[in-house]
C-alpha positions as CSV (number, residue, x, y, z in Angstrom):
1,X,-12.1,8.9,-11.1
2,X,-10.8,5.8,-12.6
3,X,-10.2,3.4,-10.0
4,X,-8.6,0.0,-9.4
5,X,-8.9,-2.3,-6.8
6,X,-6.1,-4.8,-5.9
7,X,-7.3,-8.2,-4.9
8,X,-9.3,-11.2,-5.9
9,X,-11.5,-12.3,-3.0
10,X,-15.0,-11.6,-1.7
11,X,-13.5,-8.5,0.4
12,X,-12.6,-6.8,-3.0
13,X,-16.0,-7.6,-4.7
14,X,-17.7,-6.1,-1.6
15,X,-15.6,-3.0,-2.0
16,X,-16.1,-3.0,-5.7
17,X,-19.9,-3.0,-5.3
18,X,-19.8,-0.4,-3.1
19,X,-17.6,1.7,-5.0
20,X,-19.3,1.3,-8.1
21,X,-22.6,2.7,-6.6
22,X,-20.7,6.5,-6.1
23,X,-21.1,9.1,-8.6
24,X,-17.4,9.7,-8.6
25,X,-16.7,6.6,-10.2
26,X,-15.8,6.8,-14.0
27,X,-14.6,3.5,-14.6
28,X,-13.8,0.6,-12.4
29,X,-10.8,-1.9,-12.8
30,X,-10.1,-4.9,-11.1
31,X,-6.9,-6.5,-10.7
32,X,-7.0,-9.6,-10.8
33,X,-10.6,-9.7,-9.4
34,X,-13.0,-12.9,-10.0
35,X,-16.2,-14.2,-11.8
36,X,-18.2,-11.8,-9.3
37,X,-16.2,-8.3,-10.1
38,X,-16.3,-9.2,-14.1
39,X,-19.9,-7.6,-13.3
40,X,-18.9,-4.5,-11.9
41,X,-15.8,-3.7,-14.0
42,X,-13.0,-5.1,-16.1
43,X,-11.1,-7.3,-14.5
44,X,-7.0,-7.3,-15.7
45,X,-5.6,-10.7,-14.8
46,X,-2.0,-9.0,-12.7
47,X,-1.4,-10.1,-9.5
48,X,-1.0,-7.7,-6.3
49,X,2.6,-8.3,-5.9
50,X,3.6,-7.8,-9.4
51,X,4.6,-4.1,-8.7
52,X,5.4,-3.3,-12.5
53,X,2.2,-5.1,-14.0
54,X,-0.2,-2.7,-11.8
55,X,1.9,0.3,-13.2
56,X,1.1,-0.4,-16.4
57,X,-2.2,-0.7,-15.4
58,X,-2.5,2.7,-14.0
59,X,-0.9,4.2,-17.1
60,X,-2.5,2.6,-19.8
61,X,-6.0,3.0,-17.9
62,X,-5.2,6.5,-16.5
63,X,-6.2,5.1,-12.8
64,X,-6.7,8.0,-10.4
65,X,-6.9,6.1,-7.3
66,X,-5.4,2.3,-6.4
67,X,-7.7,0.5,-3.4
68,X,-5.6,-2.0,-2.3
69,X,-7.7,-5.1,-0.7
70,X,-5.5,-7.6,0.7
71,X,-2.2,-7.3,3.4
72,X,0.8,-9.0,1.3
73,X,1.1,-6.0,-1.5
74,X,0.6,-3.5,1.5
75,X,3.6,-5.2,3.8
76,X,5.6,-5.5,0.5
77,X,5.5,-1.8,0.0
78,X,3.2,-1.3,-3.0
79,X,2.3,2.2,-1.5
80,X,6.2,3.3,-1.4
81,X,6.5,1.6,-4.9
82,X,3.9,4.4,-5.7
83,X,5.3,7.2,-4.3
84,X,8.9,6.8,-5.3
85,X,8.2,6.6,-9.0
86,X,8.0,10.1,-10.7
87,X,5.2,8.6,-13.3
88,X,2.7,7.9,-10.4
89,X,3.4,10.6,-8.3
90,X,-0.4,12.0,-9.0
91,X,-1.8,8.6,-8.2
92,X,-4.2,8.3,-4.9
93,X,-3.1,4.8,-3.2
94,X,-5.5,3.8,-0.3
95,X,-3.6,1.4,2.1
96,X,-0.7,2.5,4.5
97,X,3.2,2.2,3.0
98,X,5.6,-0.5,4.0
99,X,6.2,1.3,7.7
100,X,2.6,1.1,8.2
101,X,1.8,-2.2,7.1
102,X,4.1,-3.7,9.8
103,X,1.0,-3.2,12.2
104,X,0.3,-6.5,10.5
105,X,3.2,-7.6,8.9
106,X,4.9,-8.1,12.2
107,X,3.4,-9.1,15.1
108,X,6.3,-8.2,17.2
109,X,6.3,-4.8,15.7
110,X,2.4,-4.2,16.5
111,X,2.8,-5.8,20.1
112,X,5.7,-3.3,20.8
113,X,3.7,-0.2,19.2
114,X,0.6,-1.7,21.3
115,X,2.9,-1.4,24.8
116,X,4.7,2.3,23.7
117,X,0.9,3.6,23.4
118,X,-0.8,2.0,26.8
119,X,-3.3,-0.1,24.7
120,X,-4.8,-2.8,26.5
121,X,-3.6,-6.0,24.9
122,X,-2.1,-9.6,26.3
123,X,1.3,-9.9,27.8
124,X,3.9,-11.2,25.5
125,X,7.3,-12.4,25.2
126,X,9.2,-12.3,21.4
127,X,11.6,-15.5,21.3
128,X,14.0,-16.2,18.0
129,X,15.2,-19.5,19.6
130,X,13.6,-22.9,20.9
131,X,15.8,-22.6,24.2
132,X,14.5,-18.9,25.1
133,X,10.9,-20.1,24.1
134,X,10.8,-23.0,26.3
135,X,12.0,-20.7,29.2
136,X,9.1,-18.5,28.6
137,X,6.6,-21.2,28.2
138,X,7.7,-22.6,31.7
139,X,6.6,-19.4,33.2
140,X,3.5,-19.1,31.5
141,X,-0.1,-20.6,32.1
142,X,-1.9,-23.0,29.5
143,X,-4.0,-22.4,27.3
144,X,-0.3,-21.1,25.4
145,X,-0.9,-18.8,22.6
146,X,1.9,-18.8,19.4
147,X,2.3,-16.3,16.9
148,X,4.4,-16.4,14.0
149,X,5.8,-12.8,14.0
150,X,5.4,-12.5,9.9
151,X,2.3,-13.0,7.7
152,X,1.7,-16.4,7.3
153,X,-1.8,-16.3,5.2
154,X,-4.0,-16.7,8.4
155,X,-2.3,-19.9,9.8
156,X,0.4,-18.6,12.1
157,X,-1.4,-18.5,15.1
158,X,-2.1,-21.8,17.4
159,X,-3.2,-22.3,20.8
160,X,-2.2,-24.9,22.5
161,X,-3.3,-26.7,26.0
162,X,-0.4,-28.7,26.8
163,X,2.9,-27.5,27.6
164,X,5.0,-30.1,25.9
165,X,3.0,-29.7,22.9
166,X,3.3,-25.8,23.1
167,X,7.0,-26.8,22.8
168,X,6.9,-29.1,20.3
169,X,5.1,-26.7,18.2
170,X,7.6,-23.7,18.8
171,X,10.6,-25.6,17.8
172,X,8.3,-26.8,14.4
173,X,7.8,-22.7,13.9
174,X,11.3,-21.9,14.4
175,X,12.3,-24.5,12.0
176,X,10.4,-23.0,9.1
177,X,6.8,-24.2,9.4
178,X,5.9,-20.9,8.5
179,X,8.9,-20.1,6.4
180,X,10.5,-16.8,7.0
181,X,7.1,-15.6,9.0
182,X,8.2,-18.0,11.6
183,X,12.0,-16.5,12.5
184,X,10.6,-15.0,15.4
185,X,7.7,-16.3,17.5
186,X,5.2,-14.1,20.1
187,X,4.6,-15.9,23.0
188,X,1.2,-14.3,24.8
189,X,-0.9,-14.8,27.5
190,X,-4.6,-16.4,26.6
191,X,-7.6,-13.9,26.5
192,X,-10.9,-15.4,27.3
193,X,-13.8,-13.7,26.0
194,X,-15.8,-13.3,22.7
195,X,-14.0,-11.7,19.7
196,X,-15.1,-8.6,17.3
197,X,-13.7,-6.8,14.6
198,X,-14.2,-2.9,14.4
199,X,-12.8,-0.8,11.7
200,X,-11.7,2.6,10.5
201,X,-10.8,4.6,7.5
202,X,-8.1,7.2,9.1
203,X,-6.0,9.6,7.3
204,X,-3.4,9.1,9.8
205,X,-4.6,11.9,11.9
206,X,-8.5,11.6,12.0
207,X,-10.5,8.7,11.5
208,X,-14.1,7.7,10.9
209,X,-15.5,4.7,12.5
210,X,-17.1,2.0,9.7
211,X,-19.8,-0.8,11.4
212,X,-18.6,-3.8,13.7
213,X,-18.6,-7.1,12.7
214,X,-18.4,-10.6,14.4
215,X,-16.7,-13.5,12.0
216,X,-16.7,-17.3,12.3
217,X,-13.5,-18.8,11.8
218,X,-13.9,-22.3,12.3
219,X,-15.1,-24.8,9.9
220,X,-17.3,-26.8,12.1
221,X,-20.6,-25.7,13.9
222,X,-20.1,-24.6,17.4
223,X,-16.9,-23.4,16.5
224,X,-15.0,-26.5,15.9
225,X,-12.9,-27.8,14.0
226,X,-9.9,-26.4,11.8
227,X,-9.7,-22.5,11.3
228,X,-10.5,-21.3,7.9
229,X,-10.3,-17.7,6.3
230,X,-14.1,-17.0,7.7
231,X,-17.6,-19.2,7.5
232,X,-19.8,-15.9,7.7
233,X,-19.9,-12.6,9.5
234,X,-23.0,-10.6,11.5
235,X,-23.2,-6.8,11.8
236,X,-23.9,-5.2,14.2
237,X,-22.6,-7.1,17.2
238,X,-25.5,-6.6,20.1
239,X,-22.8,-6.4,22.5
240,X,-20.8,-3.5,21.1
241,X,-22.9,-1.2,22.3
242,X,-22.6,2.6,22.7
243,X,-20.6,2.2,26.4
244,X,-18.5,-0.8,25.3
245,X,-17.6,1.4,22.1
246,X,-16.9,4.5,23.7
247,X,-14.3,2.4,25.3
248,X,-12.7,1.1,22.4
249,X,-12.5,4.6,20.9
250,X,-10.9,5.9,24.1
251,X,-8.7,3.0,24.8
252,X,-7.8,1.7,21.4
253,X,-8.3,3.5,18.2
254,X,-7.4,6.7,19.4
255,X,-4.2,5.8,21.0
256,X,-3.3,3.9,18.1
257,X,-3.8,7.1,15.4
258,X,-2.6,9.6,17.8
259,X,0.5,6.7,18.6
260,X,1.3,7.2,14.2
261,X,1.2,10.4,14.0
262,X,3.8,10.6,17.3
263,X,5.8,8.2,15.7
264,X,5.6,10.2,12.0
265,X,4.3,7.1,10.4
266,X,2.4,8.3,7.5
267,X,-0.9,5.8,7.2
268,X,-3.8,6.4,4.8
269,X,-6.1,3.2,4.8
270,X,-8.4,0.7,6.8
271,X,-7.2,-0.3,10.5
272,X,-9.2,-3.4,11.4
273,X,-9.0,-3.7,15.1
274,X,-9.3,-7.5,16.1
275,X,-10.8,-7.2,19.8
276,X,-11.7,-9.6,22.6
277,X,-14.6,-8.5,24.9
278,X,-13.7,-9.6,28.4
279,X,-16.5,-9.0,30.8
280,X,-16.7,-6.0,29.1
281,X,-13.4,-4.6,28.6
282,X,-12.1,-4.4,25.4
283,X,-8.5,-5.8,24.6
284,X,-6.5,-5.7,21.3
285,X,-6.0,-9.0,20.0
286,X,-4.4,-7.8,16.8
287,X,-3.9,-5.0,13.9
288,X,-4.8,-5.8,10.4
289,X,-3.9,-3.3,7.8
290,X,-6.8,-3.9,5.5
291,X,-10.7,-4.6,5.7
292,X,-11.4,-8.4,7.1
293,X,-12.7,-11.1,5.1
294,X,-15.9,-12.2,5.7
295,X,-16.4,-9.0,7.5
296,X,-16.4,-6.8,4.5
297,X,-19.5,-8.4,2.9
298,X,-21.4,-8.0,5.7
299,X,-20.0,-4.1,6.7
300,X,-20.3,-2.7,3.2
301,X,-24.1,-3.9,3.0
302,X,-24.2,-1.2,6.1
303,X,-22.4,2.0,4.9
304,X,-24.8,4.5,3.3
305,X,-22.4,7.1,2.4
306,X,-20.0,7.4,-0.8
307,X,-17.3,5.4,-0.2
308,X,-14.8,7.0,-2.9
309,X,-15.6,10.3,-1.4
310,X,-14.4,8.8,1.9
311,X,-11.3,7.0,0.7
312,X,-10.3,9.8,-1.7
313,X,-10.6,12.2,1.4
314,X,-8.5,10.0,3.7
315,X,-5.8,9.9,0.9
316,X,-6.2,13.4,0.9
317,X,-5.3,14.1,4.4
318,X,-8.6,16.0,4.8
319,X,-10.9,13.3,6.2
320,X,-13.7,14.6,8.6
321,X,-14.1,12.7,11.6
322,X,-17.2,10.5,12.0
323,X,-18.5,11.2,8.8
324,X,-20.0,7.5,7.6
325,X,-23.7,7.3,7.6
326,X,-24.6,3.8,8.6
327,X,-27.4,1.6,7.9
328,X,-29.8,0.7,11.0
329,X,-30.5,-2.8,9.5
330,X,-28.9,-5.9,10.1
331,X,-26.7,-7.1,7.6
332,X,-25.6,-11.3,7.5
333,X,-23.0,-13.1,4.9
334,X,-22.9,-16.8,4.7
335,X,-19.7,-18.4,3.3
336,X,-20.2,-21.2,0.9
337,X,-16.9,-23.3,0.5
338,X,-15.8,-26.2,-1.2
339,X,-15.8,-29.8,0.2
340,X,-12.5,-30.4,1.7
341,X,-11.8,-27.2,2.9
342,X,-9.3,-25.8,4.5
343,X,-7.7,-29.0,3.5
344,X,-7.1,-29.9,0.3
345,X,-10.0,-29.6,-2.2
346,X,-11.2,-29.6,-6.2
347,X,-11.2,-26.4,-8.2
348,X,-12.9,-26.1,-11.5
349,X,-16.3,-27.0,-10.2
350,X,-19.4,-25.6,-12.2
351,X,-21.4,-23.4,-10.1
352,X,-25.3,-22.6,-10.5
353,X,-28.0,-20.9,-9.2
354,X,-26.4,-17.4,-9.0
355,X,-28.8,-16.2,-11.1
356,X,-32.1,-17.6,-9.0
357,X,-31.1,-15.4,-6.0
358,X,-33.7,-13.1,-4.6
359,X,-32.9,-10.4,-2.0
360,X,-29.5,-11.1,-1.3
361,X,-26.4,-9.8,-2.6
362,X,-23.6,-12.3,-3.8
363,X,-20.3,-11.6,-3.4
364,X,-17.7,-14.1,-5.0
365,X,-14.4,-15.2,-3.4
366,X,-12.9,-18.0,-5.1
367,X,-14.5,-18.3,-8.9
368,X,-13.8,-17.7,-12.5
369,X,-15.3,-17.4,-15.8
370,X,-14.6,-20.1,-17.8
371,X,-15.9,-20.5,-21.1
372,X,-18.9,-18.6,-20.1
373,X,-19.5,-21.0,-16.9
374,X,-18.7,-20.0,-13.1
375,X,-16.4,-22.6,-11.9
376,X,-14.8,-22.9,-8.3
377,X,-11.2,-21.5,-7.9
378,X,-10.8,-21.4,-4.5
379,X,-11.6,-22.8,-0.8
380,X,-14.1,-20.1,-0.1
381,X,-16.1,-19.5,-3.1
382,X,-19.2,-17.4,-2.8
383,X,-20.7,-15.3,0.1
384,X,-24.3,-14.7,0.2
385,X,-25.0,-11.4,2.4
386,X,-28.6,-10.4,3.2
387,X,-30.3,-7.4,5.2
388,X,-32.4,-7.9,7.8
389,X,-34.5,-5.9,10.7
390,X,-32.8,-8.3,12.8
391,X,-30.0,-11.1,12.8
392,X,-32.5,-14.0,12.5
393,X,-34.4,-12.4,9.5
394,X,-30.8,-11.7,7.6
395,X,-29.5,-15.0,8.2
396,X,-33.0,-16.7,7.2
397,X,-33.0,-14.9,3.8
398,X,-29.1,-15.3,3.3
399,X,-29.7,-19.3,4.2
400,X,-32.9,-19.4,2.0
401,X,-30.6,-18.4,-1.1
402,X,-27.6,-20.4,-0.1
403,X,-30.0,-23.4,-0.8
404,X,-30.5,-22.1,-4.6
405,X,-26.5,-22.2,-5.2
406,X,-25.2,-25.7,-6.3
407,X,-22.0,-26.9,-6.5
408,X,-20.4,-30.4,-5.9
409,X,-19.3,-30.9,-2.5
410,X,-20.5,-27.2,-1.3
411,X,-20.6,-27.0,2.5
412,X,-21.7,-24.1,4.6
413,X,-22.0,-23.2,8.5
414,X,-25.9,-23.6,9.7
415,X,-25.0,-21.8,13.1
416,X,-23.3,-18.1,12.1
417,X,-24.7,-16.1,14.8
418,X,-25.0,-18.8,17.4
419,X,-23.5,-17.3,20.3
420,X,-25.2,-14.0,19.7
421,X,-29.0,-14.9,20.4
């Protein structure tokens, strides 16, 4: 098969790494890709929201399957674009259509979906005016959770302890702080516990459970400071034992898949369940309609099955339930970021030492090739991912190799996995 991966981050590099191992693969293309993906296939400088540009690639390169990495093209309707074009009708597209993508594209839609299908989640109210929102906040207890309804590049969730500050933040959101994403705001009760990420591949009726992971969003050690796209991840998660995961499947995953089917929402793709473990009981915080980043950089290391076969089967509607073989080893990913991230940071800084790394897999996020030199092109730059017989061993390998990679202003968290020890 000729396969096109849409996206340019660490998630897409990890997908490319796994897909490139399949005997079913003939040629791999990535649009637009990064310096790392160029070692596994051909990068083509077309953005994921350029549907006509992607169509041109698909026709020129005789693409058999498109794997969509990020959420934005899915929410914008890339799958529907392919389905509605007679020239593309025979191309498989892995990733939900626009309707299914609303599970991530609209917090209000997803919370209502959870409620309709009795999926355990925090109580919520959706508001569209400050007056309505302030009235709701006055009936809630701190801390207050405010979520922009639409996509806000991972920045649309605020947790605020003070009611007056929450009211002020609500007004800013409704007045355009996050653009159109904040036209409606979901106000949600706060859930106390420890988070984890659970992933499935589904054809809309059956699903395959992938390895779970724990990611670390805060820039500072001890989970302090600003939220980022993610500073590292661990898989497996120690507390996600069989008893806990049985609850997750029975109460959250199965009702979600059945709900999609009952509502006639076609869905062939990944579903990311952002969960909270509240004293041993799983609650659903949010859906994502793609793999997480940086969780993918750990999860892909632990999938032993042929990923291309799994994805292709999902698109064809004949996915075999529970058909994924999992590596029992631990995988740990540590993200190296640009100085100043998640605030302002420099780009174009030379990166060295990648060829000195041993016993780890490097997944590039914000890099490009410039005149034969790898340089930074984003806030998150490189993920160093490693195996180990346990978390400590896997992290030791990753940290050892992080020290070999050099670029001016580089930073990483030294406490990934601290809350799992």
